[in-house]
FIFIBA-703676 format. One line per field, with one value per atom (N, C-alpha, C): residue in three letters; atom name; x, y, z. Coordinates in Angstrom, 3 decimals, padded with zeros to 6 digits, always signed. Layout:
// FIFIBA-703676
res: [Ala  ...]
atom: [CA  ...]
u: [X  ...]
v: [Y  ...]
w: [Z  ...]
***
This chain:
// FIFIBA-703676
res: [Met  Met  Met  Pro  Pro  Pro  Arg  Arg  Arg  Thr  Thr  Thr  Gly  Gly  Gly  Arg  Arg  Arg  Ser  Ser  Ser  Gly  Gly  Gly  Ala  Ala  Ala  Val  Val  Val  Ser  Ser  Ser  Ser  Ser  Ser  Leu  Leu  Leu  Pro  Pro  Pro  Val  Val  Val  Arg  Arg  Arg  Leu  Leu  Leu  Asp  Asp  Asp  Ala  Ala  Ala  Val  Val  Val  Leu  Leu  Leu  Val  Val  Val  Gln  Gln  Gln  Ala  Ala  Ala  Leu  Leu  Leu  Ile  Ile  Ile  Ala  Ala  Ala  Ala  Ala  Ala  Ala  Ala  Ala  Leu  Leu  Leu  Ser  Ser  Ser  Phe  Phe  Phe  Ala  Ala  Ala  His  His  His  Leu  Leu  Leu  His  His  His  Asp  Asp  Asp  Leu  Leu  Leu  Ala  Ala  Ala  Ala  Ala  Ala  Ala  Ala  Ala  Ala  Ala  Ala  Gly  Gly  Gly  Gln  Gln  Gln  Asp  Asp  Asp  Gly  Gly  Gly  Trp  Trp  Trp  Lys  Lys  Lys  Ala  Ala  Ala  Trp  Trp  Trp  Ala  Ala  Ala  Tyr  Tyr  Tyr  Pro  Pro  Pro  Val  Val  Val  Ser  Ser  Ser  Val  Val  Val  Asp  Asp  Asp  Leu  Leu  Leu  Leu  Leu  Leu  Leu  Leu  Leu  Val  Val  Val  Ala  Ala  Ala  Ala  Ala  Ala  Trp  Trp  Trp  Arg  Arg  Arg  Arg  Arg  Arg  Leu  Leu  Leu  Arg  Arg  Arg  Ser  Ser  Ser  Gly  Gly  Gly  Gly  Gly  Gly  Ser  Ser  Ser  Lys  Lys  Lys  Ala  Ala  Ala  Ala  Ala  Ala  Gly  Gly  Gly  Trp  Trp  Trp  Cys  Cys  Cys  Trp  Trp  Trp  Phe  Phe  Phe  Leu  Leu  Leu  Val  Val  Val  Ala  Ala  Ala  Leu  Leu  Leu  Thr  Thr  Thr  Ala  Ala  Ala  Ser  Ser  Ser  Leu  Leu  Leu  Gly  Gly  Gly  Ala  Ala  Ala  Asn  Asn  Asn  Val  Val  Val  Ala  Ala  Ala  Thr  Thr  Thr  Ala  Ala  Ala  Gly  Gly  Gly  Leu  Leu  Leu  Leu  Leu  Leu  Asp  Asp  Asp  Leu  Leu  Leu  Asp  Asp  Asp  Asp  Asp  Asp  Val  Val  Val  Pro  Pro  Pro  Ala  Ala  Ala  Trp  Trp  Trp  Leu  Leu  Leu  Arg  Arg  Arg  Ile  Ile  Ile  Leu  Leu  Leu  Val  Val  Val  Ala  Ala  Ala  Gly  Gly  Gly  Trp  Trp  Trp  Pro  Pro  Pro  Ala  Ala  Ala  Val  Val  Val  Ala  Ala  Ala  Phe  Phe  Phe  Leu  Leu  Leu  Gly  Gly  Gly  Gly  Gly  Gly  Thr  Thr  Thr  Leu  Leu  Leu  Leu  Leu  Leu  Ala  Ala  Ala  His  His  His  Gly  Gly  Gly  Ser  Ser  Ser  Thr  Thr  Thr  Ala  Ala  Ala  Ala  Ala  Ala  Pro  Pro  Pro  Glu  Glu  Glu  Ala  Ala  Ala  Val  Val  Val  Ser  Ser  Ser  Val  Val  Val  Pro  Pro  Pro  Val  Val  Val  Thr  Thr  Thr  Glu  Glu  Glu  Leu  Leu  Leu  Pro  Pro  Pro  Ala  Ala  Ala  Val  Val  Val  Glu  Glu  Glu  Ala  Ala  Ala  Ala  Ala  Ala  Ser  Ser  Ser  Glu  Glu  Glu  Pro  Pro  Pro  Pro  Pro  Pro  Pro  Pro  Pro  Pro  Pro  Pro  Ser  Ser  Ser  Val  Val  Val  Thr  Thr  Thr  Ser  Ser  Ser  Val  Val  Val  Pro  Pro  Pro  Pro  Pro  Pro  Ala  Ala  Ala  Leu  Leu  Leu  Val  Val  Val  Ala  Ala  Ala  His  His  His  Ala  Ala  Ala  Arg  Arg  Arg  Lys  Lys  Lys  Val  Val  Val  Ala  Ala  Ala  Asp  Asp  Asp  Asp  Asp  Asp  His  His  His  Arg  Arg  Arg  Ala  Ala  Ala  Arg  Arg  Arg  Thr  Thr  Thr  Gly  Gly  Gly  Thr  Thr  Thr  Pro  Pro  Pro  Ile  Ile  Ile  Asp  Asp  Asp  Thr  Thr  Thr  Pro  Pro  Pro  Thr  Thr  Thr  Leu  Leu  Leu  Arg  Arg  Arg  Ala  Ala  Ala  Arg  Arg  Arg  Leu  Leu  Leu  Gly  Gly  Gly  Val  Val  Val  Pro  Pro  Pro  Leu  Leu  Leu  Pro  Pro  Pro  Leu  Leu  Leu  Ala  Ala  Ala  Glu  Glu  Glu  Ala  Ala  Ala  Ile  Ile  Ile  Ala  Ala  Ala  Thr  Thr  Thr  Gln  Gln  Gln  Leu  Leu  Leu  Ala  Ala  Ala]
atom: [N  CA  C  N  CA  C  N  CA  C  N  CA  C  N  CA  C  N  CA  C  N  CA  C  N  CA  C  N  CA  C  N  CA  C  N  CA  C  N  CA  C  N  CA  C  N  CA  C  N  CA  C  N  CA  C  N  CA  C  N  CA  C  N  CA  C  N  CA  C  N  CA  C  N  CA  C  N  CA  C  N  CA  C  N  CA  C  N  CA  C  N  CA  C  N  CA  C  N  CA  C  N  CA  C  N  CA  C  N  CA  C  N  CA  C  N  CA  C  N  CA  C  N  CA  C  N  CA  C  N  CA  C  N  CA  C  N  CA  C  N  CA  C  N  CA  C  N  CA  C  N  CA  C  N  CA  C  N  CA  C  N  CA  C  N  CA  C  N  CA  C  N  CA  C  N  CA  C  N  CA  C  N  CA  C  N  CA  C  N  CA  C  N  CA  C  N  CA  C  N  CA  C  N  CA  C  N  CA  C  N  CA  C  N  CA  C  N  CA  C  N  CA  C  N  CA  C  N  CA  C  N  CA  C  N  CA  C  N  CA  C  N  CA  C  N  CA  C  N  CA  C  N  CA  C  N  CA  C  N  CA  C  N  CA  C  N  CA  C  N  CA  C  N  CA  C  N  CA  C  N  CA  C  N  CA  C  N  CA  C  N  CA  C  N  CA  C  N  CA  C  N  CA  C  N  CA  C  N  CA  C  N  CA  C  N  CA  C  N  CA  C  N  CA  C  N  CA  C  N  CA  C  N  CA  C  N  CA  C  N  CA  C  N  CA  C  N  CA  C  N  CA  C  N  CA  C  N  CA  C  N  CA  C  N  CA  C  N  CA  C  N  CA  C  N  CA  C  N  CA  C  N  CA  C  N  CA  C  N  CA  C  N  CA  C  N  CA  C  N  CA  C  N  CA  C  N  CA  C  N  CA  C  N  CA  C  N  CA  C  N  CA  C  N  CA  C  N  CA  C  N  CA  C  N  CA  C  N  CA  C  N  CA  C  N  CA  C  N  CA  C  N  CA  C  N  CA  C  N  CA  C  N  CA  C  N  CA  C  N  CA  C  N  CA  C  N  CA  C  N  CA  C  N  CA  C  N  CA  C  N  CA  C  N  CA  C  N  CA  C  N  CA  C  N  CA  C  N  CA  C  N  CA  C  N  CA  C  N  CA  C  N  CA  C  N  CA  C  N  CA  C  N  CA  C  N  CA  C  N  CA  C  N  CA  C  N  CA  C  N  CA  C  N  CA  C  N  CA  C  N  CA  C  N  CA  C  N  CA  C  N  CA  C  N  CA  C  N  CA  C  N  CA  C  N  CA  C  N  CA  C  N  CA  C  N  CA  C  N  CA  C  N  CA  C  N  CA  C  N  CA  C  N  CA  C  N  CA  C  N  CA  C  N  CA  C  N  CA  C  N  CA  C  N  CA  C  N  CA  C  N  CA  C  N  CA  C  N  CA  C  N  CA  C  N  CA  C  N  CA  C  N  CA  C  N  CA  C  N  CA  C  N  CA  C  N  CA  C  N  CA  C  N  CA  C  N  CA  C  N  CA  C  N  CA  C  N  CA  C  N  CA  C  N  CA  C  N  CA  C  N  CA  C  N  CA  C  N  CA  C  N  CA  C]
u: [+000.851  +000.000  +000.881  +000.664  +001.506  +001.274  +002.333  +002.232  +002.828  +002.395  +002.823  +003.751  +004.933  +005.896  +005.561  +006.430  +006.194  +006.236  +007.040  +007.156  +006.029  +005.116  +003.989  +004.258  +005.499  +005.831  +005.293  +004.848  +004.295  +005.389  +005.586  +006.591  +005.926  +006.491  +005.924  +006.655  +005.936  +006.540  +007.597  +008.761  +009.840  +009.561  +008.473  +008.099  +008.263  +009.077  +009.299  +009.205  +008.296  +008.089  +009.055  +009.706  +010.622  +009.853  +009.765  +008.986  +009.556  +010.873  +011.493  +011.159  +011.168  +010.845  +009.389  +008.485  +007.066  +006.874  +007.564  +007.456  +007.987  +009.099  +009.663  +008.712  +008.051  +007.111  +005.912  +005.423  +004.284  +004.671  +005.847  +006.305  +006.511  +007.048  +007.263  +005.945  +004.947  +003.643  +002.985  +003.074  +002.489  +003.194  +004.536  +005.279  +004.970  +004.817  +004.467  +003.140  +002.152  +000.831  +000.880  +001.680  +001.766  +002.395  +003.437  +004.067  +003.100  +002.304  +001.316  +000.279  -000.198  -001.232  -000.691  +000.549  +001.122  +001.336  +001.830  +002.036  +000.720  -000.319  -001.631  -002.193  -001.978  -002.482  -001.726  -000.438  +000.365  +000.146  -000.836  -001.179  -000.623  +000.055  +000.596  -000.405  -001.360  -002.427  -002.108  -002.963  -002.831  -001.577  -000.928  +000.248  +001.425  +001.445  +002.550  +002.568  +001.391  +001.343  +001.930  +001.768  +002.337  +003.840  +004.310  +005.733  +006.593  +006.026  +006.822  +007.322  +006.463  +006.987  +007.950  +007.752  +008.682  +010.069  +010.132  +011.431  +012.127  +011.372  +011.970  +012.532  +011.753  +012.209  +013.431  +013.438  +014.595  +015.851  +015.693  +016.847  +017.365  +016.468  +016.883  +017.661  +017.159  +017.837  +019.210  +019.305  +020.592  +021.601  +021.149  +022.047  +022.487  +021.574  +021.913  +022.924  +022.781  +023.742  +025.120  +025.171  +026.467  +027.115  +026.307  +026.850  +027.414  +026.847  +027.302  +028.375  +028.730  +029.674  +031.112  +031.417  +032.777  +033.575  +032.994  +033.704  +033.478  +033.506  +033.287  +031.838  +031.644  +030.313  +029.713  +030.461  +029.935  +028.707  +028.794  +027.649  +026.487  +026.787  +025.717  +024.936  +025.638  +024.957  +024.188  +024.761  +024.101  +022.747  +022.730  +021.480  +020.539  +021.070  +020.197  +019.419  +020.092  +019.414  +018.417  +018.740  +017.803  +016.512  +016.664  +015.480  +014.718  +015.454  +014.788  +014.025  +014.593  +013.889  +012.607  +012.673  +011.473  +010.399  +010.807  +009.836  +009.242  +010.117  +009.614  +008.769  +009.173  +008.392  +006.981  +006.845  +005.501  +004.689  +005.341  +004.619  +004.098  +004.951  +004.553  +003.491  +003.673  +002.747  +001.346  +001.240  -000.078  -000.642  +000.013  -000.466  -001.412  -001.969  -002.914  -002.317  -000.995  -000.346  -000.482  -000.951  -001.061  -002.445  -003.027  -004.323  -004.096  -004.428  -004.190  -005.086  -006.128  -006.985  -006.442  -005.436  -004.855  -003.348  -002.641  -001.194  -000.486  +000.469  +001.161  +002.008  +002.309  +003.030  +004.438  +005.114  +006.491  +006.555  +005.510  +005.499  +005.208  +004.358  +004.119  +005.418  +006.232  +007.506  +008.450  +008.496  +009.361  +008.941  +007.654  +007.167  +007.452  +007.266  +007.508  +008.994  +009.877  +011.308  +011.926  +011.168  +011.735  +012.235  +011.534  +012.049  +013.464  +013.766  +015.117  +016.139  +015.779  +016.677  +016.910  +015.839  +015.968  +016.780  +016.593  +017.366  +018.855  +019.175  +020.570  +021.199  +020.487  +021.037  +021.225  +020.232  +020.362  +021.490  +021.683  +022.765  +024.131  +024.292  +025.578  +025.890  +024.864  +025.100  +025.397  +024.749  +024.944  +026.258  +026.717  +027.913  +029.086  +028.959  +030.078  +031.133  +032.319  +033.434  +033.213  +033.231  +033.064  +034.259  +035.326  +036.485  +037.290  +037.698  +038.524  +039.951  +040.739  +042.110  +042.972  +042.695  +043.494  +043.348  +042.122  +041.899  +042.608  +042.738  +043.403  +044.908  +045.468  +046.907  +047.421  +046.554  +047.010  +047.684  +047.089  +047.791  +049.103  +049.147  +050.373  +051.480  +051.151  +052.150  +052.668  +051.794  +052.187  +052.774  +052.796  +053.251  +054.709  +055.669  +057.057  +057.220  +056.484  +056.597  +056.110  +055.021  +054.498  +055.475  +056.074  +057.041  +058.276  +058.720  +059.887  +059.602  +058.348  +058.005  +057.896  +057.564  +057.399  +058.718  +059.819  +061.092  +061.616  +062.185  +062.698  +063.930  +064.136  +065.302  +066.569  +067.697  +068.951  +069.365  +069.965  +070.366  +071.445  +071.347  +072.312  +073.582  +074.705  +075.995  +076.226  +076.453  +076.672  +078.151  +078.400  +079.797  +080.261  +081.476  +082.036  +083.260  +083.304  +084.484  +085.725  +086.882  +088.103  +088.464  +088.220  +088.554  +087.736  +086.429  +085.585  +086.028  +086.482  +086.978  +088.236  +089.126  +090.346  +090.015  +089.042  +088.645  +088.009  +087.177  +086.542  +087.571  +088.639  +089.671  +090.373  +090.592  +091.208  +090.299  +088.985  +088.030  +088.013  +088.066  +088.058  +089.319  +090.471  +091.721  +091.700  +091.155  +091.070  +090.163  +089.057  +088.134  +088.807  +089.585  +090.265  +091.337  +092.002  +093.053  +092.452  +091.277  +090.672  +089.944  +089.273  +088.426  +089.020  +089.924  +090.502  +089.638  +088.517  +087.619  +087.378  +087.042  +086.737  +085.460  +085.399  +084.224  +083.065  +081.868  +080.680  +080.020  +079.100  +078.478  +077.656  +076.803  +076.053  +076.967  +078.069  +078.993  +079.679  +080.082  +080.726  +079.777  +078.510  +077.512  +077.362  +077.319  +077.147  +078.359  +079.582  +080.790  +080.934  +080.500  +080.645  +079.444  +078.273  +077.075  +076.562  +076.602  +076.176  +074.978  +074.193  +073.074  +073.562  +072.622  +072.972  +073.510  +072.917  +073.485  +074.928  +075.217  +076.575  +077.527  +077.064  +077.911  +078.200  +077.199  +077.417  +078.433  +078.347  +079.303  +080.716  +080.849  +082.166  +082.703  +081.857  +082.284  +082.768  +082.104  +082.528  +083.950  +084.266  +085.600  +086.658  +086.221  +087.187  +087.512  +086.646  +086.857  +088.055]
v: [-001.192  +000.000  +001.235  +002.199  +003.393  +004.255  +004.993  +005.917  +007.248  +008.327  +009.674  +010.187  +010.704  +011.248  +012.673  +013.325  +014.703  +015.646  +015.321  +016.206  +016.027  +015.095  +014.874  +013.843  +013.354  +012.367  +011.012  +010.238  +008.920  +007.893  +007.079  +006.024  +004.704  +003.622  +002.292  +001.613  +000.746  +000.012  -000.952  -001.034  -001.904  -003.360  -003.904  -005.288  -006.039  -007.078  -007.869  -009.341  -010.031  -011.436  -012.275  -013.192  -014.108  -015.393  -015.766  -016.949  -018.209  -018.297  -019.475  -019.561  -018.402  -018.394  -018.789  -018.279  -018.635  -020.138  -020.682  -022.116  -022.924  -022.457  -023.165  -023.126  -021.990  -021.888  -022.805  -022.880  -023.766  -025.227  -025.605  -026.986  -027.306  -026.364  -026.595  -026.752  -025.944  -026.047  -027.399  -027.855  -029.152  -030.287  -030.239  -031.277  -031.245  -030.044  -029.885  -030.569  -030.352  -030.954  -032.472  -032.991  -034.444  -035.099  -034.475  -035.014  -034.999  -033.941  -033.860  -034.973  -035.174  -036.194  -037.588  -037.847  -039.173  -039.406  -038.384  -038.533  -038.757  -038.036  -038.211  -039.604  -040.103  -041.438  -042.517  -042.222  -043.208  -043.133  -042.372  -042.329  -041.146  -040.209  -039.025  -037.883  -037.804  -036.837  -035.527  -034.516  -033.241  -032.480  -031.835  -031.006  -031.839  -033.139  -033.989  -034.169  -034.223  -034.366  -033.141  -031.958  -030.740  -030.627  -031.255  -031.168  -031.975  -033.026  -033.854  -033.084  -032.401  -031.649  -030.541  -029.955  -028.930  -029.530  -030.717  -031.354  -031.727  -032.176  -032.527  -031.282  -030.197  -028.965  -028.385  -028.424  -027.896  -028.722  -030.041  -030.878  -030.582  -030.326  -029.937  -028.629  -027.655  -026.359  -026.502  -027.292  -027.480  -028.166  -029.167  -029.854  -028.930  -028.094  -027.158  -026.114  -025.664  -024.699  -025.334  -026.628  -027.308  -027.411  -027.681  -027.794  -026.462  -025.346  -024.026  -023.433  -024.145  -023.591  -023.698  -024.545  -024.703  -025.732  -026.341  -027.346  -028.736  -029.742  -031.119  -031.283  -031.757  -031.838  -033.232  -034.210  -035.578  -035.667  -035.084  -035.120  -034.314  -033.192  -032.386  -033.152  -033.820  -034.599  -035.776  -036.417  -037.568  -037.187  -036.143  -035.762  -035.037  -034.398  -033.797  -034.882  -035.976  -037.084  -037.782  -037.886  -038.505  -037.688  -036.356  -035.498  -035.460  -035.439  -035.423  -036.724  -037.854  -039.134  -039.152  -038.591  -038.526  -037.668  -036.548  -035.665  -036.308  -036.881  -037.528  -038.752  -039.490  -040.661  -040.301  -039.192  -038.767  -038.318  -037.626  -037.184  -038.373  -039.379  -040.552  -041.371  -041.514  -042.341  -041.762  -040.440  -039.798  -039.498  -039.998  -039.741  -040.827  -041.607  -042.651  -044.035  -044.128  -045.435  -046.118  -045.391  -045.938  -045.642  -046.635  -046.455  -045.818  -044.528  -043.812  -044.282  -045.049  -045.600  -046.916  -047.475  -048.747  -048.693  -047.918  -047.740  -048.985  -049.545  -050.763  -050.502  -051.577  -051.449  -050.899  -051.319  -050.856  -049.350  -048.792  -047.344  -046.614  -047.199  -046.598  -046.564  -047.634  -047.680  -046.596  -046.423  -045.390  -043.993  -043.749  -042.430  -042.203  -043.235  -043.085  -042.879  -043.456  -043.317  -042.086  -041.353  -040.193  -039.091  -038.764  -037.691  -037.940  -039.189  -039.495  -039.312  -039.709  -039.549  -038.065  -037.270  -035.842  -035.146  -035.561  -034.962  -035.276  -036.522  -036.910  -036.131  -036.058  -035.336  -033.861  -033.233  -031.810  -031.521  -032.408  -032.210  -032.349  -033.364  -033.564  -032.427  -031.912  -030.813  -029.510  -029.308  -028.048  -027.999  -029.149  -029.159  -029.880  -030.249  -030.888  -029.871  -030.358  -029.479  -028.981  -027.651  -027.055  -026.234  -026.221  -025.388  -026.012  -025.212  -025.671  -025.871  -026.789  -027.010  -025.773  -024.905  -023.706  -022.795  -022.711  -021.831  -022.331  -023.664  -024.210  -023.983  -023.974  -023.859  -022.448  -021.438  -020.057  -019.795  -020.167  -019.907  -020.659  -021.895  -022.673  -022.014  -021.441  -020.793  -019.521  -018.785  -017.508  -017.617  -018.816  -018.972  -018.574  -018.983  -018.554  -017.050  -016.361  -014.912  -014.263  -014.824  -014.268  -014.491  -015.698  -015.974  -015.084  -014.844  -013.992  -012.572  -012.119  -010.754  -010.587  -011.698  -011.605  -011.702  -012.078  -012.196  -010.814  -010.643  -009.335  -008.965  -007.691  -007.266  -007.476  -007.719  -007.935  -006.672  -006.821  -005.640  -004.846  -003.554  -002.683  -002.573  -002.493  -002.391  -000.938  -000.728  +000.618  +000.982  +002.073  +002.528  +003.214  +002.894  +003.437  +004.289  +005.524  +006.348  +005.738  +005.800  +005.213  +005.814  +007.123  +007.754  +007.153  +006.833  +006.245  +004.829  +004.112  +002.754  +002.794  +003.772  +003.896  +004.227  +005.128  +005.469  +004.272  +003.528  +002.350  +001.301  +001.192  +000.216  +000.563  +001.860  +002.284  +001.959  +002.212  +001.896  +000.402  -000.412  -001.865  -002.341  -001.753  -002.144  -001.766  -000.608  -000.192  -001.123  -001.537  -002.454  -003.800  -004.300  -005.579  -005.489  -004.325  -004.165  -004.130  -003.559  -003.432  -004.697  -005.374  -006.520  -007.855  -007.861  -009.114  -009.839  -009.240  -009.860  -008.882  -009.415  -008.511  -007.711  -006.530  -005.694  -006.234  -006.245  -006.697  -005.507  -005.804  -004.752  -003.779  -004.215  -003.239  -002.294  -002.834  -001.967  -000.985  -001.478  -000.599  +000.507  +000.140  +001.149  +002.201  +001.749  +002.695  +003.617  +003.052  +003.862  +004.875  +004.488  +005.388  +006.309  +005.903  +006.717  +006.725  +005.563  +005.464  +004.527  +004.568  +003.635  +002.190  +001.267  -000.151  -000.646  -000.291  -000.779  -000.325  +000.926  +001.414  +000.706  +000.435  -000.301  -001.704  -002.344  -003.702  -003.669  -002.639  -002.542  -002.317  -001.498  -001.253  -002.520  -003.249  -004.486  -005.502  -005.523  -006.447  -006.123  -004.839  -004.455  -004.640  -004.625  -004.827  -006.296  -007.188  -008.627  -009.146]
w: [+000.000  +000.000  +000.000  -000.924  -000.957  +000.254  +000.661  +001.772  +001.361  +002.027  +001.692  +002.753  +002.360  +003.287  +003.629  +004.441  +004.841  +003.652  +002.656  +001.498  +000.516  +000.780  -000.103  -001.165  -001.280  -002.294  -001.871  -002.824  -002.561  -002.729  -001.704  -001.756  -001.446  -001.932  -001.710  -000.579  +000.137  +001.240  +000.699  +001.411  +000.916  +001.227  +000.658  +000.885  -000.427  -000.417  -001.613  -001.253  -001.885  -001.594  -002.418  -001.769  -002.429  -002.719  -003.994  -004.375  -003.749  -003.657  -003.063  -001.574  -000.880  +000.539  +000.772  -000.069  +000.065  -000.145  -001.152  -001.407  -000.224  +000.365  +001.512  +002.699  +002.919  +004.031  +003.837  +002.608  +002.329  +002.558  +002.044  +002.229  +003.701  +004.459  +005.890  +006.623  +006.243  +006.894  +006.611  +005.350  +005.008  +005.740  +005.770  +006.474  +007.964  +008.525  +009.937  +010.232  +009.348  +009.546  +009.432  +008.480  +008.318  +009.540  +010.075  +011.282  +012.460  +012.576  +013.649  +013.514  +012.285  +012.069  +012.365  +011.956  +012.195  +013.687  +014.404  +015.845  +016.568  +016.147  +016.775  +016.513  +015.273  +014.944  +015.708  +016.082  +016.809  +018.311  +018.753  +020.165  +020.928  +020.244  +020.916  +020.736  +021.621  +021.455  +022.177  +021.948  +022.645  +022.222  +023.193  +022.890  +022.390  +022.763  +022.334  +020.817  +020.208  +018.750  +018.061  +018.653  +018.075  +018.360  +019.422  +019.755  +018.792  +018.198  +017.298  +016.075  +015.327  +014.173  +014.579  +015.755  +016.226  +016.429  +017.035  +017.288  +015.985  +014.996  +013.699  +013.021  +013.016  +012.371  +013.081  +014.418  +015.153  +014.884  +014.762  +014.442  +013.041  +012.109  +010.755  +010.777  +011.541  +011.621  +012.266  +013.353  +014.022  +013.107  +012.347  +011.423  +010.293  +009.809  +008.735  +009.215  +010.444  +010.998  +011.145  +011.527  +011.626  +010.243  +009.209  +007.857  +007.368  +007.828  +007.397  +008.308  +009.380  +010.347  +009.893  +008.923  +008.450  +009.211  +010.237  +011.012  +010.438  +011.311  +010.879  +010.409  +009.170  +008.592  +008.655  +009.151  +009.190  +010.090  +011.298  +012.211  +011.650  +011.001  +010.414  +009.361  +008.437  +007.406  +008.004  +009.018  +009.631  +010.219  +011.055  +011.712  +010.757  +009.727  +008.715  +007.972  +007.639  +006.951  +007.872  +009.169  +010.119  +010.201  +010.367  +010.461  +009.141  +008.021  +006.717  +006.474  +006.915  +006.775  +007.596  +008.811  +009.644  +008.996  +008.399  +007.752  +006.504  +005.654  +004.438  +004.759  +005.805  +006.183  +006.599  +007.336  +007.741  +006.540  +005.588  +004.389  +003.581  +003.419  +002.635  +003.383  +004.700  +005.473  +005.499  +005.488  +005.551  +004.171  +003.118  +001.758  +001.267  +002.173  +001.800  +001.805  +002.036  +002.064  +003.418  +004.413  +005.761  +006.309  +006.924  +007.561  +008.932  +009.045  +010.288  +011.421  +011.071  +012.120  +012.666  +012.002  +012.452  +012.210  +013.040  +012.886  +013.402  +012.638  +013.094  +014.336  +015.057  +016.324  +016.117  +015.017  +014.809  +014.610  +013.966  +013.766  +015.074  +015.911  +017.228  +018.050  +017.906  +018.633  +018.124  +016.787  +016.218  +016.679  +016.665  +017.085  +018.563  +019.387  +020.819  +021.124  +020.304  +020.553  +019.921  +019.090  +018.404  +019.350  +020.456  +021.322  +021.824  +022.180  +022.649  +021.535  +020.307  +019.171  +018.879  +018.902  +018.628  +019.709  +020.961  +022.052  +021.902  +021.565  +021.378  +020.228  +019.103  +017.958  +018.234  +018.862  +019.175  +020.140  +021.130  +022.101  +021.446  +020.607  +019.936  +018.977  +018.292  +017.355  +018.077  +019.231  +019.954  +020.694  +021.204  +022.046  +021.404  +020.141  +019.462  +019.078  +018.733  +018.344  +016.932  +016.746  +015.424  +015.016  +015.831  +015.521  +014.400  +013.447  +012.357  +012.834  +012.199  +012.641  +012.543  +011.540  +011.403  +012.610  +013.156  +014.297  +015.536  +015.671  +016.842  +016.762  +015.543  +015.392  +015.569  +015.578  +015.702  +017.032  +018.190  +019.459  +019.582  +019.032  +019.121  +018.330  +017.171  +016.334  +016.972  +017.634  +018.190  +019.594  +020.183  +021.564  +021.752  +020.877  +021.096  +021.076  +020.203  +020.143  +021.428  +022.014  +023.259  +024.393  +024.452  +025.504  +025.371  +024.121  +023.927  +024.357  +024.107  +024.490  +025.995  +026.720  +028.165  +028.922  +028.254  +028.936  +029.306  +030.524  +030.928  +030.122  +029.851  +029.089  +029.905  +029.244  +029.982  +030.712  +031.889  +032.643  +031.904  +032.000  +031.333  +032.181  +031.507  +032.186  +032.606  +033.927  +034.450  +034.316  +033.646  +033.488  +034.775  +035.190  +036.427  +036.080  +036.538  +036.294  +036.946  +036.291  +036.866  +038.221  +038.404  +039.680  +040.810  +040.523  +041.551  +041.866  +040.856  +041.091  +041.965  +041.699  +042.510  +043.953  +044.157  +045.517  +046.213  +045.477  +046.069  +046.437  +045.636  +045.949  +047.260  +047.487  +048.751  +049.925  +049.729  +050.789  +051.072  +050.014  +050.190  +050.884  +050.505  +051.156  +052.635  +052.943  +054.334  +055.128  +054.510  +055.186  +055.441  +054.485  +054.657  +055.747  +055.801  +056.814  +058.208  +058.362  +059.689  +060.122  +059.160  +059.520  +059.123  +058.173  +057.705  +056.693  +056.278  +055.300  +054.160  +052.943  +051.832  +052.114  +051.568  +051.770  +050.934  +051.492  +050.749  +050.068  +049.171  +048.354  +049.186  +050.138  +050.941  +051.719  +052.268  +053.019  +052.077  +050.898  +049.918  +049.486  +049.311  +048.906  +050.005  +051.257  +052.363  +052.499  +052.309  +052.454  +051.319  +050.132  +048.974  +048.806  +049.329  +049.164  +047.737  +047.070  +045.671  +045.582  +044.482  +044.309  +044.226  +044.479  +044.502  +043.154  +041.999  +040.724  +040.524  +040.903  +040.746  +041.704  +042.946  +043.903  +043.407  +042.802  +042.258  +041.127  +040.256  +039.163  +039.685  +040.739  +041.325  +041.964  +042.708  +043.343  +042.326  +041.146  +040.084  +039.615  +039.497  +039.040  +040.128  +041.379  +042.465  +042.668  +042.201  +042.441  +041.655]
***
């Protein structure tokens, strides 16, 4: 239906029907009804008869999403064929080939066991591994680079003026003469009044 904007111009609603989508919706509705009728004929009355087609459609959607995920497609194809067989089987069974007033025992067993099958398939599809091998190998490839970046940089060598080294040597000799033991770095630092890195560098040259 055309509508008029503020400027008075007439514009059409951006609604476009896709023929393929309409056909898919019609087919889904018919298959939904056939599954409901078959479940009801097999003794699943009330809300349970409506739950059966929902479970089949959800399993189809889950399998289709697995096929489009790019991961392992074996499970996706397996459960897609299981759900498709259930849908096609209901369509064929309700097309006049089966007496819905006298459903055989084996079909009642299949219908009764379908919820467990659908639950198993949905769980495996939802919680199965879908990661591609390439995605798993990325952290392994980048691990050495991360470890190299986390390593602390090597300590810088502190330059010591020769005059300070000569003075420190006199202090060390005096300490040895008085105590009989070599001077340690904390004592040397205290006697010279220099930072610890510089005292360590001086002690290295005195050794």
